[in-house]
C-alpha positions as CSV (number, residue, x, y, z in Angstrom):
1,X,13.4,20.8,21.7
2,X,11.5,17.6,22.4
3,X,9.9,15.0,24.7
4,X,10.5,12.6,21.9
5,X,13.6,11.8,20.2
6,X,15.2,13.7,17.6
7,X,16.4,13.6,13.7
8,X,19.2,15.4,12.8
9,X,18.4,17.6,9.3
10,X,21.4,17.8,7.0
11,X,20.6,21.5,8.0
12,X,21.7,20.4,12.0
13,X,18.5,21.2,12.6
14,X,17.2,18.6,15.0
15,X,13.6,17.6,14.4
16,X,11.4,15.5,16.6
17,X,10.9,11.9,15.1
18,X,7.3,12.1,16.5
19,X,5.0,15.4,14.9
20,X,1.3,15.8,14.8
21,X,-0.5,15.9,11.4
22,X,-3.1,18.2,11.1
23,X,-4.6,17.2,7.7
24,X,-8.7,17.4,8.2
25,X,-8.1,19.4,11.0
26,X,-10.3,22.5,10.3
27,X,-11.7,25.3,12.8
28,X,-10.8,26.9,16.0
29,X,-12.1,24.1,18.3
30,X,-10.6,21.4,16.9
31,X,-7.5,22.8,15.9
32,X,-6.8,23.9,19.7
33,X,-8.0,21.0,21.4
34,X,-5.7,18.9,19.1
35,X,-2.6,21.1,19.8
36,X,-3.6,21.1,22.9
37,X,-3.9,17.4,23.9
38,X,-0.8,17.1,21.8
39,X,1.7,19.3,23.7
40,X,0.5,17.5,27.1
41,X,1.3,14.4,25.1
42,X,5.0,15.4,24.4
43,X,4.4,16.2,20.9
44,X,6.7,19.0,19.6
45,X,6.2,19.3,16.2
46,X,3.1,20.1,13.8
47,X,2.7,19.4,10.2
48,X,0.6,21.7,8.5
49,X,0.3,22.7,4.4
50,X,-1.5,25.4,2.7
51,X,-4.3,23.0,1.3
52,X,-5.0,22.0,4.6
53,X,-6.3,25.4,5.2
54,X,-5.5,25.9,9.1
55,X,-2.7,27.7,9.4
56,X,-3.8,30.7,10.8
57,X,-5.5,28.4,13.3
58,X,-2.5,25.9,14.1
59,X,-0.3,29.4,14.8
60,X,-3.2,31.3,16.3
61,X,-3.4,27.8,19.0
62,X,0.3,27.9,19.4
63,X,0.7,31.1,20.7
64,X,-2.0,30.9,22.8
65,X,-1.1,27.2,24.2
66,X,2.5,27.5,24.3
67,X,2.6,29.6,27.5
68,X,0.1,27.7,28.9
69,X,2.6,24.8,28.8
70,X,5.5,27.1,29.8
71,X,6.9,26.6,26.3
72,X,8.5,29.2,23.5
73,X,8.3,29.3,19.5
74,X,11.8,28.2,19.7
75,X,10.8,24.5,21.3
76,X,8.6,23.8,18.8
77,X,8.8,22.5,15.1
78,X,6.6,23.8,12.4
79,X,6.1,21.9,9.0
80,X,4.0,23.6,6.3
81,X,3.9,23.1,2.4
82,X,3.2,24.9,-0.8
83,X,0.3,24.6,-2.1
84,X,0.0,22.6,-6.1
85,X,-1.8,26.1,-7.2
86,X,1.1,28.2,-6.4
87,X,3.9,25.8,-7.8
88,X,6.4,28.0,-10.4
89,X,5.9,31.8,-10.8
90,X,3.5,31.7,-7.5
91,X,5.7,30.3,-5.2
92,X,7.2,33.3,-3.6
93,X,3.7,35.0,-3.0
94,X,2.3,31.5,-1.6
95,X,5.4,30.8,0.8
96,X,5.1,34.5,2.0
97,X,1.3,33.5,2.3
98,X,2.2,30.3,4.6
99,X,4.6,32.8,6.5
100,X,2.1,35.8,7.1
101,X,-0.6,32.6,8.5
102,X,1.1,30.9,10.8
103,X,2.3,34.1,12.0
104,X,4.8,32.8,14.2
105,X,8.1,34.4,12.7
106,X,9.4,31.9,10.9
107,X,8.8,28.5,9.3
108,X,11.5,25.3,10.5
109,X,10.4,23.5,7.2
110,X,8.8,24.0,4.2
111,X,8.3,21.7,1.5
112,X,7.0,22.0,-2.0
113,X,3.6,19.4,-1.7
114,X,3.8,18.1,-4.7
115,X,5.6,17.6,-7.9
116,X,3.3,18.7,-10.5
117,X,1.3,22.0,-10.5
118,X,-2.6,22.6,-10.1
119,X,-4.8,22.8,-13.6
120,X,-1.8,21.0,-15.5
121,X,-2.1,17.4,-17.0
122,X,0.5,15.4,-15.1
123,X,2.2,14.6,-18.2
124,X,2.7,18.5,-19.0
125,X,6.5,19.6,-19.8
126,X,6.5,22.4,-18.2
127,X,5.9,20.6,-14.5
128,X,10.1,20.0,-14.2
129,X,10.4,24.0,-14.6
130,X,7.8,24.7,-12.1
131,X,9.3,23.0,-9.7
132,X,12.9,24.2,-10.4
133,X,11.2,27.7,-10.0
134,X,9.2,26.9,-6.9
135,X,12.4,25.2,-5.6
136,X,15.1,28.3,-6.4
137,X,12.5,30.6,-4.2
138,X,12.2,28.2,-1.4
139,X,16.1,28.4,-1.3
140,X,16.1,32.3,-1.6
141,X,13.5,32.2,1.6
142,X,15.9,29.7,3.5
143,X,19.0,32.5,2.9
144,X,16.5,34.9,4.4
145,X,15.9,32.9,7.5
146,X,12.5,32.7,7.2
147,X,12.8,28.8,6.3
148,X,14.9,26.9,8.3
149,X,15.0,23.9,6.1
150,X,13.3,23.2,3.1
151,X,12.2,20.1,1.5
152,X,9.5,17.9,-0.9
153,X,6.5,15.8,-0.5
154,X,5.7,13.1,-3.0
155,X,8.5,13.1,-5.0
156,X,9.7,9.6,-6.6
157,X,13.1,8.5,-7.2
158,X,13.4,10.6,-10.9
159,X,11.8,13.5,-9.0
160,X,14.7,13.2,-6.1
161,X,17.7,13.1,-9.0
162,X,16.4,15.8,-11.1
163,X,16.3,18.2,-8.1
164,X,19.5,17.4,-6.8
165,X,21.2,17.8,-10.2
166,X,19.9,20.9,-10.2
167,X,19.9,23.2,-6.6
168,X,22.1,24.9,-5.1
169,X,20.8,24.0,-1.6
170,X,19.5,20.2,-1.5
171,X,16.6,19.4,0.3
172,X,16.8,18.4,4.5
173,X,13.9,16.1,3.7
174,X,11.5,14.2,1.7
175,X,7.8,13.4,3.1
176,X,6.0,10.3,1.5
177,X,3.5,7.8,2.2
178,X,5.1,4.9,3.9
179,X,3.6,1.6,6.1
180,X,4.7,-1.7,6.0
181,X,2.5,-2.5,2.8
182,X,4.8,0.5,1.1
183,X,8.1,0.4,2.1
184,X,9.3,2.7,-0.1
185,X,12.8,0.7,-0.9
186,X,14.4,2.9,-3.7
187,X,13.5,6.1,-2.6
188,X,15.0,5.1,0.9
189,X,18.0,4.4,-0.8
190,X,18.1,7.8,-2.9
191,X,17.6,9.5,0.6
192,X,20.1,8.0,2.0
193,X,22.8,8.8,-1.2
194,X,21.9,11.9,-0.5
195,X,21.7,12.9,2.9
196,X,17.7,13.7,2.8
197,X,15.9,12.3,5.8
198,X,13.1,10.3,4.9
199,X,9.6,11.3,6.4
200,X,6.6,9.0,6.9
201,X,2.9,10.0,6.1
202,X,-0.2,8.0,6.3
203,X,1.6,5.4,8.6
204,X,-1.8,3.5,9.3
205,X,-2.5,3.1,5.9
206,X,-5.4,5.6,6.2
207,X,-6.6,3.6,8.8
208,X,-6.9,0.2,6.7
209,X,-3.8,-1.4,7.9
210,X,-5.2,-1.3,12.0
211,X,-7.0,-4.4,11.1
212,X,-4.3,-6.5,9.1
213,X,-4.0,-9.7,10.7
214,X,-0.2,-9.8,11.0
215,X,-0.9,-6.0,12.5
216,X,-3.4,-7.3,15.2
217,X,-1.6,-10.6,15.8
218,X,2.0,-8.4,16.5
219,X,0.1,-5.8,18.7
220,X,-1.5,-8.5,20.8
221,X,1.8,-10.1,21.4
222,X,3.3,-7.0,22.7
223,X,0.3,-5.7,24.2
224,X,0.0,-2.3,22.5
225,X,-2.3,-0.9,19.7
226,X,-2.1,-2.0,16.0
227,X,-1.6,2.3,15.5
228,X,1.5,1.7,17.8
229,X,2.7,-1.2,16.4
230,X,2.5,0.7,13.0
231,X,3.8,3.6,13.9
232,X,7.1,2.0,16.1
233,X,7.9,-0.1,13.0
234,X,9.0,3.2,11.4
235,X,10.3,5.1,14.0
236,X,12.4,2.2,15.0
237,X,14.2,2.6,11.5
238,X,14.4,6.1,12.4
239,X,11.9,7.1,10.0
240,X,10.0,10.0,11.7
241,X,6.2,9.9,11.9
242,X,3.2,12.4,11.9
243,X,-0.2,10.2,12.8
244,X,-3.2,12.6,12.6
245,X,-6.1,12.7,15.2
246,X,-8.4,15.2,16.6
247,X,-9.4,13.0,19.5
248,X,-7.1,13.5,22.9
249,X,-6.9,9.8,23.7
250,X,-5.9,8.8,20.4
251,X,-3.3,11.8,20.3
252,X,-1.6,10.2,23.4
253,X,-1.8,6.5,22.2
254,X,0.2,7.7,19.2
255,X,2.5,9.3,21.3
256,X,3.5,6.0,22.9
257,X,6.1,4.7,20.6
258,X,9.7,5.3,22.7
259,X,8.6,2.7,25.6
260,X,9.1,-0.5,23.9
261,X,10.9,-1.8,20.8
262,X,9.5,-4.2,18.0
263,X,11.5,-7.7,17.7
264,X,13.6,-8.4,14.5
265,X,11.4,-11.2,13.9
266,X,8.1,-8.5,14.2
267,X,9.6,-5.9,12.1
268,X,10.3,-8.8,9.5
269,X,7.1,-10.3,9.3
270,X,5.6,-6.6,9.1
271,X,8.2,-5.3,6.2
272,X,7.1,-8.6,4.5
273,X,3.8,-6.6,3.8
274,X,5.5,-4.6,1.6
275,X,3.6,-4.9,-1.9
276,X,3.5,-1.3,-3.1
277,X,0.2,-0.6,-1.9
278,X,-0.5,3.1,-1.9
279,X,-3.7,4.7,-0.1
280,X,-2.9,8.3,-0.9
281,X,-1.5,9.7,-3.9
282,X,0.4,8.5,-7.1
283,X,3.0,10.7,-7.8
284,X,4.6,8.7,-10.4
285,X,3.2,9.7,-13.2
286,X,4.3,13.1,-12.9
287,X,7.0,14.5,-15.5
Protein backbone atom coordinates (compact mmCIF):
# COMPACT_ATOMS: atom_id res chain seq x y z
CA UNK A 1 0.00 0.00 0.00
CA UNK A 2 2.58 2.46 1.11
CA UNK A 3 5.80 4.15 0.16
CA UNK A 4 6.34 4.51 3.91
CA UNK A 5 6.51 1.68 6.48
CA UNK A 6 3.16 0.54 7.85
CA UNK A 7 1.92 -0.29 11.34
CA UNK A 8 -0.51 -3.15 11.75
CA UNK A 9 -3.82 -2.25 13.41
CA UNK A 10 -5.58 -4.80 15.64
CA UNK A 11 -8.02 -5.44 12.77
CA UNK A 12 -5.13 -6.77 10.69
CA UNK A 13 -5.26 -3.65 8.52
CA UNK A 14 -1.88 -2.09 7.63
CA UNK A 15 -1.74 1.70 8.07
CA UNK A 16 1.14 3.90 6.86
CA UNK A 17 3.28 5.49 9.58
CA UNK A 18 3.07 8.77 7.67
CA UNK A 19 -0.14 10.50 6.66
CA UNK A 20 -1.05 13.98 5.47
CA UNK A 21 -3.06 15.95 8.00
CA UNK A 22 -5.67 18.06 6.20
CA UNK A 23 -6.83 20.35 9.02
CA UNK A 24 -7.13 23.89 7.61
CA UNK A 25 -6.85 22.70 3.99
CA UNK A 26 -9.86 24.30 2.32
CA UNK A 27 -11.09 24.78 -1.23
CA UNK A 28 -10.59 22.67 -4.30
CA UNK A 29 -7.24 24.14 -5.38
CA UNK A 30 -5.52 23.94 -2.01
CA UNK A 31 -6.74 20.38 -1.30
CA UNK A 32 -5.92 19.19 -4.84
CA UNK A 33 -2.43 20.74 -4.74
CA UNK A 34 -1.59 19.27 -1.33
CA UNK A 35 -2.88 15.78 -2.22
CA UNK A 36 -0.98 15.82 -5.52
CA UNK A 37 2.28 16.85 -3.80
CA UNK A 38 1.72 14.25 -1.07
CA UNK A 39 1.18 11.39 -3.53
CA UNK A 40 4.37 12.38 -5.39
CA UNK A 41 6.28 12.43 -2.06
CA UNK A 42 5.10 8.92 -1.16
CA UNK A 43 2.23 9.64 1.23
CA UNK A 44 -0.49 7.01 1.05
CA UNK A 45 -2.60 8.09 4.04
CA UNK A 46 -4.84 11.14 4.40
CA UNK A 47 -6.50 12.35 7.58
CA UNK A 48 -9.73 14.36 7.44
CA UNK A 49 -12.73 15.04 9.71
CA UNK A 50 -16.29 16.26 9.46
CA UNK A 51 -15.32 19.48 11.26
CA UNK A 52 -12.52 20.20 8.74
CA UNK A 53 -15.23 20.64 6.08
CA UNK A 54 -13.00 19.22 3.37
CA UNK A 55 -14.15 15.59 3.10
CA UNK A 56 -15.87 16.19 -0.27
CA UNK A 57 -12.83 18.03 -1.68
CA UNK A 58 -10.47 15.32 -0.46
CA UNK A 59 -12.59 12.56 -2.00
CA UNK A 60 -12.83 14.43 -5.29
CA UNK A 61 -9.09 15.15 -5.40
CA UNK A 62 -8.24 11.50 -4.78
CA UNK A 63 -10.63 10.27 -7.46
CA UNK A 64 -8.94 12.58 -9.98
CA UNK A 65 -5.36 12.07 -8.82
CA UNK A 66 -5.08 8.34 -8.06
CA UNK A 67 -5.26 7.29 -11.75
CA UNK A 68 -2.73 10.01 -12.64
CA UNK A 69 -0.26 8.43 -10.20
CA UNK A 70 -1.05 4.86 -11.27
CA UNK A 71 -2.80 4.15 -7.98
CA UNK A 72 -6.19 2.75 -6.96
CA UNK A 73 -8.51 3.35 -4.00
CA UNK A 74 -6.99 0.32 -2.29
CA UNK A 75 -3.54 1.96 -2.37
CA UNK A 76 -4.56 4.77 0.01
CA UNK A 77 -5.68 4.85 3.64
CA UNK A 78 -8.38 7.38 4.49
CA UNK A 79 -9.22 8.52 8.02
CA UNK A 80 -12.12 10.74 8.97
CA UNK A 81 -13.89 11.64 12.19
CA UNK A 82 -17.37 12.07 13.64
CA UNK A 83 -18.01 15.71 14.61
CA UNK A 84 -18.90 16.58 18.23
CA UNK A 85 -22.26 17.94 17.03
CA UNK A 86 -23.21 14.41 15.91
CA UNK A 87 -22.09 12.68 19.12
CA UNK A 88 -24.85 10.38 20.40
CA UNK A 89 -28.16 9.96 18.60
CA UNK A 90 -27.00 11.74 15.45
CA UNK A 91 -23.93 9.51 15.05
CA UNK A 92 -25.41 7.38 12.27
CA UNK A 93 -26.41 10.47 10.29
CA UNK A 94 -22.95 12.00 10.85
CA UNK A 95 -21.00 8.91 9.84
CA UNK A 96 -23.13 8.31 6.74
CA UNK A 97 -22.61 11.96 5.80
CA UNK A 98 -18.82 11.47 6.00
CA UNK A 99 -19.12 8.38 3.78
CA UNK A 100 -21.19 10.24 1.18
CA UNK A 101 -19.00 13.37 1.26
CA UNK A 102 -15.80 11.37 0.69
CA UNK A 103 -17.63 9.11 -1.78
CA UNK A 104 -14.77 6.59 -1.90
CA UNK A 105 -16.87 3.48 -1.18
CA UNK A 106 -15.64 3.00 2.37
CA UNK A 107 -13.53 4.74 5.00
CA UNK A 108 -10.41 2.92 6.22
CA UNK A 109 -10.51 4.40 9.72
CA UNK A 110 -13.29 6.41 11.35
CA UNK A 111 -12.81 8.05 14.73
CA UNK A 112 -14.96 9.69 17.38
CA UNK A 113 -13.27 13.11 17.22
CA UNK A 114 -13.92 14.28 20.78
CA UNK A 115 -15.17 12.65 24.00
CA UNK A 116 -17.69 15.43 24.65
CA UNK A 117 -20.79 16.62 22.83
CA UNK A 118 -21.20 19.99 21.15
CA UNK A 119 -23.66 22.10 23.14
CA UNK A 120 -23.19 20.16 26.39
CA UNK A 121 -21.00 21.26 29.28
CA UNK A 122 -17.84 19.19 29.68
CA UNK A 123 -19.11 17.97 33.08
CA UNK A 124 -22.55 16.97 31.72
CA UNK A 125 -23.36 13.40 32.74
CA UNK A 126 -24.92 12.73 29.34
CA UNK A 127 -21.47 12.71 27.73
CA UNK A 128 -20.64 9.06 28.61
CA UNK A 129 -23.98 7.83 27.22
CA UNK A 130 -23.51 9.83 24.03
CA UNK A 131 -20.01 8.39 23.57
CA UNK A 132 -21.34 4.86 24.06
CA UNK A 133 -24.15 5.49 21.53
CA UNK A 134 -21.66 6.82 18.97
CA UNK A 135 -19.39 3.81 19.50
CA UNK A 136 -22.27 1.33 19.00
CA UNK A 137 -23.08 3.15 15.74
CA UNK A 138 -19.47 2.88 14.55
CA UNK A 139 -19.48 -0.83 15.46
CA UNK A 140 -22.59 -1.31 13.31
CA UNK A 141 -21.04 0.42 10.27
CA UNK A 142 -17.80 -1.50 10.85
CA UNK A 143 -19.76 -4.78 10.73
CA UNK A 144 -21.26 -3.64 7.41
CA UNK A 145 -17.76 -3.04 5.99
CA UNK A 146 -18.32 0.68 5.49
CA UNK A 147 -15.74 1.57 8.14
CA UNK A 148 -12.80 -0.84 7.89
CA UNK A 149 -11.47 0.16 11.32
CA UNK A 150 -12.87 2.37 14.08
CA UNK A 151 -11.19 4.37 16.81
CA UNK A 152 -11.19 7.49 18.94
CA UNK A 153 -9.40 10.81 19.24
CA UNK A 154 -8.63 13.05 22.24
CA UNK A 155 -9.66 10.37 24.75
CA UNK A 156 -8.05 10.35 28.20
CA UNK A 157 -6.95 7.15 29.99
CA UNK A 158 -10.29 7.20 31.87
CA UNK A 159 -12.28 7.51 28.61
CA UNK A 160 -10.26 4.64 27.12
CA UNK A 161 -10.87 2.33 30.09
CA UNK A 162 -14.59 3.15 30.04
CA UNK A 163 -14.76 2.29 26.32
CA UNK A 164 -12.82 -0.96 26.73
CA UNK A 165 -15.26 -2.13 29.40
CA UNK A 166 -18.36 -1.60 27.26
CA UNK A 167 -17.32 -2.13 23.61
CA UNK A 168 -17.97 -5.17 21.44
CA UNK A 169 -15.29 -4.11 18.95
CA UNK A 170 -12.18 -2.62 20.59
CA UNK A 171 -10.85 0.65 19.14
CA UNK A 172 -8.11 0.12 16.55
CA UNK A 173 -6.48 3.48 17.23
CA UNK A 174 -6.28 6.51 19.51
CA UNK A 175 -5.22 9.80 17.91
CA UNK A 176 -3.95 12.49 20.30
CA UNK A 177 -1.53 15.39 20.57
CA UNK A 178 1.98 13.99 21.01
CA UNK A 179 5.42 15.60 20.86
CA UNK A 180 8.53 15.86 23.08
CA UNK A 181 6.80 18.31 25.43
CA UNK A 182 3.77 16.01 25.76
CA UNK A 183 5.00 12.40 25.91
CA UNK A 184 1.61 10.97 27.01
CA UNK A 185 3.24 8.17 29.03
CA UNK A 186 0.05 6.96 30.74
CA UNK A 187 -2.02 7.02 27.56
CA UNK A 188 0.64 5.08 25.66
CA UNK A 189 0.69 2.44 28.41
CA UNK A 190 -3.11 2.14 28.25
CA UNK A 191 -2.96 1.73 24.45
CA UNK A 192 -0.23 -0.89 24.77
CA UNK A 193 -2.22 -2.77 27.39
CA UNK A 194 -5.30 -2.91 25.15
CA UNK A 195 -3.54 -3.44 21.79
CA UNK A 196 -4.63 -0.04 20.47
CA UNK A 197 -2.43 1.87 18.00
CA UNK A 198 -1.30 5.23 19.40
CA UNK A 199 -1.16 7.96 16.71
CA UNK A 200 0.20 11.50 16.98
CA UNK A 201 -1.20 14.79 15.81
CA UNK A 202 0.40 18.21 16.25
CA UNK A 203 3.90 16.70 16.24
CA UNK A 204 5.43 20.16 15.85
CA UNK A 205 3.42 21.66 18.73
CA UNK A 206 1.57 23.92 16.29
CA UNK A 207 4.96 25.12 15.03
CA UNK A 208 6.19 26.20 18.46
CA UNK A 209 8.67 23.35 18.85
CA UNK A 210 10.66 24.00 15.67
CA UNK A 211 12.38 26.90 17.45
CA UNK A 212 13.10 25.01 20.69
CA UNK A 213 16.88 25.18 21.39
CA UNK A 214 17.22 21.41 22.01
CA UNK A 215 15.32 20.57 18.81
CA UNK A 216 17.44 23.06 16.85
CA UNK A 217 20.68 21.60 18.20
CA UNK A 218 19.66 17.99 17.40
CA UNK A 219 18.59 19.10 13.90
CA UNK A 220 21.89 20.88 13.30
CA UNK A 221 23.90 17.84 14.45
CA UNK A 222 22.13 15.43 12.12
CA UNK A 223 21.75 17.96 9.26
CA UNK A 224 17.97 17.74 9.20
CA UNK A 225 15.16 20.26 9.63
CA UNK A 226 13.62 20.70 13.10
CA UNK A 227 10.34 19.40 11.65
CA UNK A 228 11.98 16.21 10.41
CA UNK A 229 13.59 15.67 13.82
CA UNK A 230 10.27 16.05 15.65
CA UNK A 231 8.48 13.69 13.27
CA UNK A 232 11.36 11.18 13.36
CA UNK A 233 11.25 11.22 17.20
CA UNK A 234 7.70 9.86 16.94
CA UNK A 235 8.07 7.33 14.11
CA UNK A 236 11.24 5.95 15.70
CA UNK A 237 8.93 4.96 18.58
CA UNK A 238 6.51 3.36 16.05
CA UNK A 239 4.05 6.23 16.54
CA UNK A 240 2.32 7.21 13.26
CA UNK A 241 2.36 10.93 12.41
CA UNK A 242 0.13 13.33 10.44
CA UNK A 243 2.12 16.44 9.48
CA UNK A 244 -0.04 19.05 7.80
CA UNK A 245 0.96 21.56 5.16
CA UNK A 246 -0.34 23.01 1.91
CA UNK A 247 3.17 23.78 0.62
CA UNK A 248 4.60 21.12 -1.78
CA UNK A 249 8.19 21.62 -0.56
CA UNK A 250 7.19 21.26 3.09
CA UNK A 251 5.04 18.20 2.29
CA UNK A 252 8.06 16.63 0.58
CA UNK A 253 10.43 17.54 3.45
CA UNK A 254 8.05 16.10 6.05
CA UNK A 255 8.13 12.75 4.24
CA UNK A 256 11.91 12.39 4.52
CA UNK A 257 11.80 10.53 7.81
CA UNK A 258 12.89 7.04 6.90
CA UNK A 259 16.44 7.59 5.65
CA UNK A 260 17.97 8.63 8.97
CA UNK A 261 17.92 7.59 12.63
CA UNK A 262 18.21 9.66 15.79
CA UNK A 263 20.79 8.43 18.29
CA UNK A 264 19.58 7.11 21.66
CA UNK A 265 21.13 10.18 23.26
CA UNK A 266 19.19 12.54 20.97
CA UNK A 267 15.94 10.59 21.55
CA UNK A 268 16.50 10.92 25.31
CA UNK A 269 17.29 14.63 25.08
CA UNK A 270 14.08 15.25 23.16
CA UNK A 271 11.98 13.11 25.51
CA UNK A 272 13.45 15.00 28.48
CA UNK A 273 11.55 18.10 27.25
CA UNK A 274 8.32 16.47 28.49
CA UNK A 275 6.42 18.91 30.69
CA UNK A 276 2.78 18.11 29.90
CA UNK A 277 2.50 21.08 27.53
CA UNK A 278 -0.68 21.00 25.39
CA UNK A 279 -0.90 23.29 22.38
CA UNK A 280 -4.29 21.98 21.21
CA UNK A 281 -7.42 20.76 22.99
CA UNK A 282 -7.63 19.60 26.59
CA UNK A 283 -10.20 16.84 27.07
CA UNK A 284 -9.21 16.05 30.68
CA UNK A 285 -12.30 17.80 32.06
CA UNK A 286 -14.82 15.92 29.90
CA UNK A 287 -17.06 13.66 32.02
